[in-house]
Every structure is written in C-alpha cells, then in structure tokens.
C-alpha positions, 0 to 999 in steps of 0.5 A: 500500500501507499505512504500517505502524508496528511497535511492540515492546519491545526484548526482542522485537526479533528476533520483531518484525523477523521480522514487519516483514520479512513485512509489508514483503514483502507490499508495505507501507511498514514503519516499524521502529525498527531500520531507521529510527533511526540513530546520532546521530538523535533517537529522539523525532523519528524515532518522531514522524515515523513515527507521524504518517505511519502508517495502522496501528500494529501493537502487538506484545506478549508475556510480557515485557509491553507496558507499556514506556514507549516502546511505551505512548507509541506506542500511546497517541498512536495511540489519541489520533489515532484518537479525534481522527478520524484514519484510523489503527488499532491492530492488536494482535499477540500474541507471548505475554502479554496486551494492556493492558486498554484494548485488550482488546476488540480482536481480535488476531493470535495469532502465538504459536500459529500464525505463518503464520495470524497474519501472514495475519490481520494482512495481511488487516486491513491494507488 
C-alpha cells in the first residue's frame, strides 16, 4: 500500500484525523502529525522524515485557509520533489475554502459536500 502524508492546519485537526483514520483503514501507511510527533521530538525532523518517505501528500484545506506556514512548507517541498522527478503527488482535499492558486488546476476531493464520495475519490487516486 501507499505512504500517505496528511497535511492540515491545526484548526482542522479533528476533520483531518477523521480522514487519516479512513485512509489508514483502507490499508495505507498514514503519516499524521498527531500520531507521529511526540513530546520532546523535533517537529522539523519528524515532518522531514515523513515527507521524504511519502508517495502522496494529501493537502487538506478549508475556510480557515491553507496558507499556514507549516502546511505551505509541506506542500511546497512536495511540489519541489515532484518537479525534481520524484514519484510523489499532491492530492488536494477540500474541507471548505479554496486551494492556493498554484494548485488550482488540480482536481480535488470535495469532502465538504459529500464525505463518503470524497474519501472514495481520494482512495481511488491513491494507488
């Protein structure tokens, strides 16, 4: 199964965790900060390790805006790896709001309208 990194803002943590649970139940290895970063861990080191081993970065965005510093670094570094020829994809997931302009041409899974359909579409994109 695939290695999947869930990128989200802290204000969306409950919704992102629900998504992480669904992706994990589908058999994929999920990197989710609440599960992977412990007290005393270097946040930067743990995120970097998660990003290096991922095949898919699921970019969760909402009306809270996607442009938090951490989320921005996560998807930009993944996009850079993709442009360098690495086999990694950014998969946008809409909880609400709109994606960054540079990702506007990517089809997204819309979980704000129909959770089950959106998750099914996301899982189909994860091979």
